[in-house]
Backbone as CSV, one residue per row, in Angstrom:
resi,resn,N_x,N_y,N_z,CA_x,CA_y,CA_z,C_x,C_y,C_z
1,MET,0.840,-1.182,0.000,0.000,0.000,0.000,0.890,1.251,0.000
2,THR,0.583,2.175,-0.839,1.354,3.403,-0.950,1.027,4.324,0.225
3,PRO,2.056,4.792,0.919,1.795,5.679,2.054,1.195,7.012,1.613
4,ILE,0.357,7.559,2.457,-0.213,8.884,2.230,0.833,9.932,2.579
5,HIS,1.461,9.736,3.711,2.488,10.656,4.211,3.857,10.085,3.834
6,THR,4.268,10.251,2.587,5.482,9.582,2.113,6.738,10.021,2.859
7,SER,6.908,11.309,3.104,8.131,11.743,3.792,8.148,11.257,5.239
8,LEU,6.972,11.158,5.853,6.910,10.660,7.229,7.188,9.160,7.257
9,ALA,6.633,8.446,6.283,6.832,6.997,6.226,8.285,6.648,5.926
10,ASP,9.010,7.557,5.288,10.420,7.323,4.965,11.347,7.534,6.153
11,GLY,10.810,7.789,7.310,11.626,7.892,8.515,11.516,9.199,9.263
12,ARG,11.002,10.226,8.624,10.905,11.523,9.302,9.999,11.453,10.532
13,TRP,8.990,10.588,10.492,8.055,10.452,11.615,8.792,10.125,12.911
14,ARG,9.846,9.351,12.800,10.595,8.936,13.988,11.458,10.049,14.563
15,THR,11.533,11.183,13.887,12.249,12.324,14.453,11.357,13.131,15.384
16,PHE,10.058,12.861,15.362,9.112,13.565,16.225,9.030,12.865,17.572
17,SER,8.783,13.646,18.619,8.551,13.062,19.942,7.185,12.385,19.946
18,LEU,6.947,11.557,20.933,5.637,10.907,21.058,4.532,11.951,21.184
19,VAL,4.789,12.994,21.936,3.800,14.068,22.091,3.455,14.670,20.732
20,GLU,4.474,14.948,19.921,4.229,15.507,18.589,3.480,14.519,17.701
21,GLN,3.845,13.253,17.777,3.163,12.233,16.980,1.677,12.178,17.346
22,LEU,1.386,12.148,18.641,-0.013,12.067,19.071,-0.771,13.354,18.755
23,ALA,-0.097,14.482,18.759,-0.747,15.739,18.377,-1.159,15.695,16.909
24,HIS,-0.283,15.184,16.053,-0.616,15.071,14.625,-1.762,14.082,14.401
25,ILE,-1.708,12.963,15.106,-2.798,11.989,15.006,-4.097,12.645,15.452
26,GLY,-4.044,13.367,16.563,-5.231,14.038,17.091,-5.821,15.040,16.119
27,SER,-4.969,15.720,15.359,-5.467,16.673,14.358,-6.307,15.954,13.305
28,GLU,-5.818,14.818,12.853,-6.579,14.054,11.849,-7.859,13.470,12.442
29,VAL,-7.780,12.986,13.679,-8.977,12.461,14.335,-10.012,13.573,14.489
30,SER,-9.564,14.758,14.876,-10.476,15.893,15.023,-11.125,16.254,13.682
31,ARG,-10.340,16.221,12.620,-10.913,16.474,11.282,-11.983,15.430,10.950
32,ALA,-11.699,14.184,11.274,-12.667,13.114,11.007,-13.935,13.298,11.839
33,VAL,-13.772,13.705,13.095,-14.927,13.948,13.971,-15.801,15.061,13.396
34,ARG,-15.171,16.166,12.986,-15.930,17.284,12.419,-16.639,16.877,11.132
35,ALA,-15.967,16.119,10.291,-16.579,15.675,9.037,-17.741,14.725,9.305
36,LYS,-17.581,13.855,10.297,-18.668,12.935,10.655,-19.875,13.726,11.131
37,GLY,-19.629,14.733,11.962,-20.712,15.570,12.464,-21.424,16.329,11.363
38,ALA,-20.675,16.673,10.314,-21.257,17.404,9.181,-21.877,16.464,8.149
39,GLY,-21.740,15.168,8.391,-22.296,14.202,7.449,-21.486,14.062,6.164
40,ASP,-20.232,14.468,6.190,-19.366,14.401,5.006,-18.514,13.132,5.084
41,ARG,-19.062,12.062,4.553,-18.426,10.741,4.654,-17.055,10.708,3.960
42,ALA,-16.937,11.344,2.806,-15.674,11.325,2.061,-14.559,12.010,2.860
43,ARG,-14.853,13.178,3.418,-13.848,13.880,4.231,-13.511,13.085,5.489
44,MET,-14.518,12.486,6.102,-14.296,11.676,7.294,-13.394,10.492,6.962
45,ASP,-13.688,9.800,5.870,-12.882,8.644,5.483,-11.433,9.034,5.219
46,GLY,-11.223,10.171,4.546,-9.866,10.622,4.261,-9.089,10.937,5.518
47,ALA,-9.712,11.675,6.431,-9.049,12.033,7.684,-8.784,10.788,8.529
48,LEU,-9.727,9.868,8.551,-9.541,8.642,9.320,-8.399,7.819,8.734
49,GLU,-8.341,7.719,7.425,-7.265,6.968,6.782,-5.898,7.582,7.121
50,ARG,-5.815,8.900,7.097,-4.558,9.567,7.460,-4.212,9.324,8.927
51,ALA,-5.214,9.409,9.810,-4.978,9.168,11.237,-4.478,7.749,11.475
52,LEU,-5.092,6.781,10.805,-4.687,5.388,11.005,-3.275,5.140,10.494
53,GLU,-2.911,5.789,9.391,-1.536,5.645,8.914,-0.557,6.209,9.944
54,LEU,-0.879,7.363,10.518,-0.010,7.948,11.534,0.045,7.080,12.787
55,PHE,-1.088,6.499,13.167,-1.093,5.550,14.285,-0.127,4.402,13.985
56,ASP,-0.221,3.856,12.781,0.617,2.711,12.435,2.101,3.076,12.415
57,LEU,2.424,4.262,11.923,3.817,4.709,11.962,4.300,4.848,13.405
58,THR,3.432,5.318,14.284,3.773,5.470,15.698,3.954,4.107,16.353
59,ILE,3.070,3.182,16.046,3.154,1.823,16.605,4.441,1.142,16.150
60,ASP,4.858,1.409,14.922,6.084,0.806,14.387,7.362,1.473,14.899
61,ASP,7.248,2.594,15.569,8.411,3.314,16.090,8.992,2.505,17.250
62,PRO,10.241,2.070,17.130,10.818,1.204,18.168,10.988,1.874,19.533
63,ARG,10.853,3.192,19.592,10.982,3.867,20.889,9.789,3.596,21.800
64,HIS,8.687,3.152,21.210,7.456,2.998,21.985,7.209,1.519,22.287
65,ARG,7.580,1.125,23.453,7.388,-0.255,23.896,6.697,-0.247,25.251
66,GLY,6.206,-1.387,25.654,5.593,-1.521,26.966,4.293,-0.755,27.084
67,ALA,4.142,-0.032,28.175,2.890,0.677,28.465,2.571,1.704,27.380
68,ARG,3.584,2.365,26.854,3.344,3.342,25.782,2.687,2.669,24.591
69,LEU,3.240,1.547,24.176,2.714,0.853,23.004,1.289,0.369,23.259
70,ARG,1.035,-0.134,24.445,-0.327,-0.593,24.770,-1.319,0.562,24.689
71,GLU,-0.935,1.725,25.208,-1.856,2.861,25.169,-2.082,3.341,23.738
72,ILE,-1.030,3.377,22.943,-1.169,3.804,21.546,-2.097,2.842,20.800
73,CYS,-1.894,1.551,21.002,-2.743,0.548,20.343,-4.193,0.650,20.821
74,ARG,-4.386,0.892,22.110,-5.755,1.038,22.624,-6.413,2.286,22.059
75,ALA,-5.684,3.378,21.953,-6.239,4.603,21.371,-6.654,4.350,19.920
76,ARG,-5.837,3.620,19.167,-6.180,3.295,17.785,-7.457,2.460,17.742
77,GLU,-7.537,1.491,18.648,-8.719,0.627,18.723,-9.982,1.443,19.018
78,VAL,-9.886,2.380,19.946,-11.036,3.218,20.302,-11.462,4.089,19.124
79,VAL,-10.489,4.655,18.418,-10.802,5.486,17.248,-11.496,4.634,16.179
80,CYS,-10.952,3.460,15.906,-11.572,2.567,14.915,-12.986,2.165,15.337
81,ASP,-13.147,1.875,16.611,-14.459,1.486,17.131,-15.472,2.611,16.961
82,PHE,-15.045,3.847,17.185,-15.958,4.990,17.069,-16.395,5.202,15.623
83,PHE,-15.443,5.141,14.696,-15.772,5.460,13.307,-16.273,4.267,12.502
84,ARG,-15.810,3.063,12.812,-16.147,1.904,11.977,-16.791,0.747,12.728
85,GLY,-16.685,0.763,14.042,-17.185,-0.368,14.820,-18.555,-0.099,15.412
86,ASP,-18.842,-0.826,16.469,-20.127,-0.710,17.164,-20.083,0.302,18.307
87,ASN,-18.975,1.004,18.437,-18.761,1.985,19.502,-18.991,1.369,20.883
88,VAL,-18.372,0.210,21.090,-18.508,-0.477,22.378,-17.870,0.317,23.519
89,TYR,-16.930,1.196,23.189,-16.315,2.034,24.218,-17.163,3.271,24.512
90,GLN,-18.258,3.425,23.788,-19.181,4.550,23.956,-18.461,5.892,23.859
91,SER,-17.578,5.981,22.898,-16.844,7.232,22.665,-17.754,8.250,22.003
92,THR,-17.358,9.491,22.141,-18.017,10.585,21.432,-16.918,11.382,20.737
93,GLY,-17.316,12.211,19.804,-16.343,13.100,19.185,-15.660,13.958,20.228
94,GLU,-16.438,14.397,21.198,-15.888,15.238,22.259,-14.884,14.473,23.119
95,SER,-15.166,13.214,23.413,-14.234,12.451,24.253,-12.923,12.184,23.505
96,LEU,-13.006,11.966,22.201,-11.785,11.780,21.423,-10.982,13.073,21.382
97,ASP,-11.655,14.187,21.166,-10.962,15.478,21.172,-10.316,15.754,22.530
98,ARG,-11.024,15.426,23.623,-10.471,15.633,24.969,-9.223,14.793,25.199
99,TYR,-9.177,13.600,24.618,-7.998,12.745,24.773,-6.789,13.357,24.057
100,PHE,-6.990,13.814,22.828,-5.865,14.277,22.020,-5.474,15.735,22.257
101,LEU,-6.378,16.572,22.724,-6.109,17.999,22.869,-4.878,18.316,23.731
102,PRO,-4.671,17.644,24.851,-3.470,17.965,25.645,-2.159,17.734,24.886
103,TYR,-2.143,16.771,23.983,-0.938,16.531,23.196,-0.672,17.703,22.261
104,ALA,-1.727,18.257,21.680,-1.565,19.415,20.801,-1.010,20.603,21.584
105,GLY,-1.546,20.834,22.768,-1.071,21.933,23.606,0.380,21.741,24.011
106,ALA,0.732,20.522,24.383,2.109,20.245,24.799,3.072,20.380,23.619
107,ALA,2.654,19.936,22.452,3.518,20.060,21.266,3.726,21.525,20.909
108,ARG,2.668,22.317,21.005,2.802,23.764,20.729,3.729,24.419,21.745
109,ALA,3.584,24.042,23.007,4.421,24.630,24.062,5.891,24.270,23.837
110,ARG,6.143,23.030,23.448,7.528,22.612,23.168,8.095,23.358,21.979
111,ALA,7.286,23.556,20.953,7.752,24.252,19.742,8.098,25.704,20.070
112,GLY,7.359,26.307,20.985,7.617,27.689,21.372,8.907,27.847,22.156
113,LYS,9.352,26.752,22.788,10.573,26.815,23.599,11.823,26.547,22.774
114,GLY,11.650,26.003,21.547,12.814,25.632,20.745,13.289,26.733,19.957
């Protein structure tokens, strides 16, 4: 399968901290949530596909093992369940945004310090 984020898939993704990776994933998840709320299936599918690719790149990053990897995999599972599954975790768009928002804030704060 051809990557959507070719430069990230070529190794650049691993130069980002976990916080930055999760912030980027959260941006795509938020786009998918907004598109779902607007009833725009095509936009939702595109954003979800991008988010899942970023999740997979993060999961493949050898720096993330143990508890980190379990949490990343569980977050991916919850996102998939919300958009494609039976929503057994009873997630909402708001709960997904609440999970990812702190990562965006932390990534912005780190960028401001560099």
